[in-house]
N, C-alpha and C positions, 0 to 999 in steps of 0.2 A: 353442772349448773352454777355451783358456787364460784367456779373460775370465771364464768361469763359475767356474773354479777360483779366480781372483784375487778375484772378488766374494764368493764363498763364504768364502774365507779372511779377507777384510776383515770380513765379517758376523760370523764366529765370533770374531774378535779383538775386535770392538766389543761383542759379547755378553759375552765373558769380562771385559772391562774394566768393563762396567756391573755385572756380578755382583760383581766385586771392590769397586767403589765402594759398592754397596748393602750389602755385608758391613761395610765400614768405617763407613758411616752407622749401621747397626744396632748395631755395637759401641760407637760413640760415644753413641748413644741409651741403650744399656744402662748404660754407665758413668754418664751423666748421671742416668738414672732411679734408679740405686743411690744416688747422692749425694743426690738429692732425697728419697728415702725415708729415708735415714739422718738427714738434717736434720730431716725431719718427725717421725721417731721420737724424736730428742733433744728437739725442741720439745714433743712430747706428754709425754715423761718430765718435763720441767721444769714443764709445766702441771699434771701430776698432783700434784706436790709442793705446789702452792698451790691445792688443790681439796678439795672434800668428797668422801668416798668412803663409800658405804653398803654395809655387809656384814651380811647376814642369817645367823642361826644355821641357818635352813632356808628354802628358797624353795618347798618343796612339803610339804603336809600331807595325809597319807593317813589318813582317819578309819576306813577299813575299813568294816565293816557297823555301822550305827546303826539303832536302832528308830525308827519313825515318831513314836512318842510322845515321843521325846527331842528335841522341837522347842522352841526353835530351837537350832541348832548354833553354838557360839562357838569361834573359834580366834584365837590371838595369834601374830603374827610378830615376834620380837625382832630388833632390828638395832643396829649400832654405827656411829658416825661415826669411821672410822679415818683420815680426811683431816686437813688442816691448817686448814680454815676451817669455819664453822658450816654444818651441813646443813639445808636447807629443803625440806620435802616440800610441793610446790605443790598437788597433788591426787592422789587415788587413784581411777582409773576402774575400774568393775566390769563383768563380762560378763553380769550378770543383775540384774534389779530386785529379786530376792529377797535381796540382800545389803545390809547396812548396815555402813559402815566408820567407824572412829574412829581418827584419826592425829594426831600432835602438830601443833598449830598454831604453836608456838614453835620457833625453830631448835634443833637438837640440836648442842651444842658438840663440838669434837674430843675424842675419847675417851669421850664419853657414849653411853649406850644409850637406846633408845626402843622403843615397841611400836606395831604396827598391829593393832588388834583388829577382827575381822570376825565379824559375826553373820549366819547364813544362816537365813532363815525358810522352812522346807521345805513348810509347809502340808500338803496332801494328797498331795504328790509321793512316789512310790516309784520305786525303781530306781537306776541308777547316776547319779552327778552328777560334773561336772568344771567347776569354777568358776575363773575367772581374774581376777586383779587386776593393774592396771598402775599402778605407783608412779612418779609423775613428780616429779623433784627436781632440785636444782642439782648433783647428784653427777656425777662423771666419766661414768659410765654413767647418763644422765639418765632412762631408763625401765627399771625392773626388773619382771620378771614374777613373780608369786606364784600358786601353784596350790593349790586345795583339791579333793581327790577323795574319793570314797567310794561307799557303797551304802546306800540307805534301804530298810528292809523293814518 
Protein backbone atom coordinates (compact mmCIF):
# COMPACT_ATOMS: atom_id res chain seq x y z
CA UNK A 1 0.00 0.00 0.00
CA UNK A 2 2.88 2.33 0.85
CA UNK A 3 4.42 1.63 -2.57
CA UNK A 4 1.16 2.59 -4.33
CA UNK A 5 0.96 5.86 -2.43
CA UNK A 6 4.65 6.57 -3.12
CA UNK A 7 4.33 5.83 -6.85
CA UNK A 8 1.13 7.89 -7.05
CA UNK A 9 2.82 10.81 -5.29
CA UNK A 10 5.80 10.60 -7.63
CA UNK A 11 3.45 10.46 -10.63
CA UNK A 12 1.48 13.49 -9.45
CA UNK A 13 4.70 15.40 -8.75
CA UNK A 14 6.04 14.57 -12.23
CA UNK A 15 2.73 15.66 -13.78
CA UNK A 16 2.78 18.98 -11.90
CA UNK A 17 6.41 19.60 -12.90
CA UNK A 18 5.63 18.90 -16.57
CA UNK A 19 2.58 21.19 -16.45
CA UNK A 20 4.71 23.95 -14.93
CA UNK A 21 7.38 23.45 -17.61
CA UNK A 22 4.73 23.53 -20.35
CA UNK A 23 3.35 26.79 -18.96
CA UNK A 24 6.84 28.30 -18.95
CA UNK A 25 7.37 27.17 -22.56
CA UNK A 26 4.00 28.63 -23.60
CA UNK A 27 4.80 31.90 -21.83
CA UNK A 28 8.19 32.07 -23.59
CA UNK A 29 6.53 31.32 -26.96
CA UNK A 30 3.92 34.00 -26.32
CA UNK A 31 6.59 36.59 -25.53
CA UNK A 32 8.63 35.52 -28.58
CA UNK A 33 5.50 35.60 -30.75
CA UNK A 34 4.66 39.11 -29.53
CA UNK A 35 8.17 40.30 -30.33
CA UNK A 36 8.00 38.71 -33.80
CA UNK A 37 4.62 40.34 -34.56
CA UNK A 38 5.79 43.70 -33.25
CA UNK A 39 8.88 43.49 -35.46
CA UNK A 40 6.74 42.46 -38.45
CA UNK A 41 4.32 45.34 -37.81
CA UNK A 42 7.16 47.86 -37.66
CA UNK A 43 8.66 46.40 -40.86
CA UNK A 44 5.26 46.66 -42.56
CA UNK A 45 4.90 50.25 -41.34
CA UNK A 46 8.30 51.04 -42.85
CA UNK A 47 7.41 49.34 -46.12
CA UNK A 48 4.12 51.28 -46.39
CA UNK A 49 6.14 54.49 -46.28
CA UNK A 50 7.97 53.57 -49.49
CA UNK A 51 5.01 52.07 -51.32
CA UNK A 52 2.14 52.94 -53.61
CA UNK A 53 -1.25 53.22 -51.93
CA UNK A 54 -4.44 53.22 -53.99
CA UNK A 55 -7.46 54.94 -52.42
CA UNK A 56 -10.81 54.95 -54.20
CA UNK A 57 -13.54 57.56 -53.65
CA UNK A 58 -15.93 54.61 -53.68
CA UNK A 59 -15.46 50.89 -54.22
CA UNK A 60 -19.15 50.14 -54.77
CA UNK A 61 -21.49 51.77 -57.26
CA UNK A 62 -25.20 51.09 -56.90
CA UNK A 63 -27.02 52.09 -60.07
CA UNK A 64 -30.42 51.37 -58.54
CA UNK A 65 -32.95 50.65 -61.26
CA UNK A 66 -32.00 51.38 -64.88
CA UNK A 67 -34.06 50.87 -68.00
CA UNK A 68 -33.08 48.20 -70.49
CA UNK A 69 -32.87 50.78 -73.23
CA UNK A 70 -30.21 52.73 -71.23
CA UNK A 71 -27.66 50.34 -72.67
CA UNK A 72 -24.65 50.35 -72.19
CA UNK A 73 -24.07 51.41 -68.58
CA UNK A 74 -20.85 53.32 -67.86
CA UNK A 75 -19.32 53.98 -64.45
CA UNK A 76 -16.06 55.61 -63.40
CA UNK A 77 -14.14 54.73 -60.25
CA UNK A 78 -11.82 57.59 -59.29
CA UNK A 79 -8.72 56.81 -57.25
CA UNK A 80 -5.69 58.60 -55.84
CA UNK A 81 -2.16 57.38 -55.23
CA UNK A 82 -1.59 58.43 -51.61
CA UNK A 83 1.68 56.53 -51.40
CA UNK A 84 5.29 57.59 -51.92
CA UNK A 85 6.08 55.79 -55.19
CA UNK A 86 4.34 55.62 -58.58
CA UNK A 87 1.24 53.40 -58.68
CA UNK A 88 1.11 50.90 -61.52
CA UNK A 89 -2.15 49.14 -62.34
CA UNK A 90 -1.06 45.87 -63.90
CA UNK A 91 -4.49 44.63 -64.96
CA UNK A 92 -8.17 44.70 -64.09
CA UNK A 93 -9.95 41.34 -64.11
CA UNK A 94 -13.74 41.29 -64.49
CA UNK A 95 -16.38 38.81 -63.39
CA UNK A 96 -18.32 38.99 -66.64
CA UNK A 97 -17.55 39.14 -70.33
CA UNK A 98 -20.18 41.88 -70.63
CA UNK A 99 -17.75 44.44 -69.15
CA UNK A 100 -15.13 46.51 -70.91
CA UNK A 101 -12.54 48.26 -68.72
CA UNK A 102 -10.30 51.21 -69.43
CA UNK A 103 -7.57 51.98 -66.88
CA UNK A 104 -4.38 54.07 -66.92
CA UNK A 105 -1.52 52.33 -68.70
CA UNK A 106 1.00 54.88 -67.38
CA UNK A 107 2.04 55.02 -63.70
CA UNK A 108 0.01 57.31 -61.45
CA UNK A 109 2.47 59.48 -59.55
CA UNK A 110 2.17 60.10 -55.78
CA UNK A 111 -0.64 62.57 -55.09
CA UNK A 112 -2.15 62.18 -58.55
CA UNK A 113 -5.64 60.93 -59.40
CA UNK A 114 -6.75 58.42 -61.97
CA UNK A 115 -9.92 56.74 -63.23
CA UNK A 116 -10.99 53.23 -64.03
CA UNK A 117 -13.89 53.42 -66.49
CA UNK A 118 -16.18 50.41 -66.82
CA UNK A 119 -18.76 49.88 -69.54
CA UNK A 120 -21.37 47.16 -69.06
CA UNK A 121 -23.21 46.00 -72.16
CA UNK A 122 -26.39 44.54 -70.76
CA UNK A 123 -27.91 43.40 -74.06
CA UNK A 124 -31.29 41.81 -73.46
CA UNK A 125 -30.55 41.06 -69.82
CA UNK A 126 -33.15 42.06 -67.23
CA UNK A 127 -33.17 41.70 -63.47
CA UNK A 128 -30.59 42.24 -60.77
CA UNK A 129 -26.90 42.44 -61.57
CA UNK A 130 -23.82 42.31 -59.37
CA UNK A 131 -20.52 42.74 -61.22
CA UNK A 132 -17.05 42.60 -59.67
CA UNK A 133 -13.72 44.02 -60.81
CA UNK A 134 -10.37 42.96 -59.40
CA UNK A 135 -7.80 45.77 -59.67
CA UNK A 136 -4.26 44.31 -59.59
CA UNK A 137 -1.52 46.84 -58.84
CA UNK A 138 1.78 47.39 -57.08
CA UNK A 139 -0.04 49.03 -54.14
CA UNK A 140 0.33 47.79 -50.57
CA UNK A 141 -3.05 46.08 -50.97
CA UNK A 142 -2.22 44.62 -54.37
CA UNK A 143 -5.79 43.54 -55.22
CA UNK A 144 -8.73 45.88 -54.71
CA UNK A 145 -12.32 44.77 -55.33
CA UNK A 146 -14.78 47.10 -56.99
CA UNK A 147 -18.50 46.32 -57.28
CA UNK A 148 -21.24 47.50 -59.58
CA UNK A 149 -24.79 46.55 -58.65
CA UNK A 150 -28.24 47.43 -59.84
CA UNK A 151 -31.48 46.31 -61.40
CA UNK A 152 -32.36 46.36 -65.11
CA UNK A 153 -36.05 46.64 -66.11
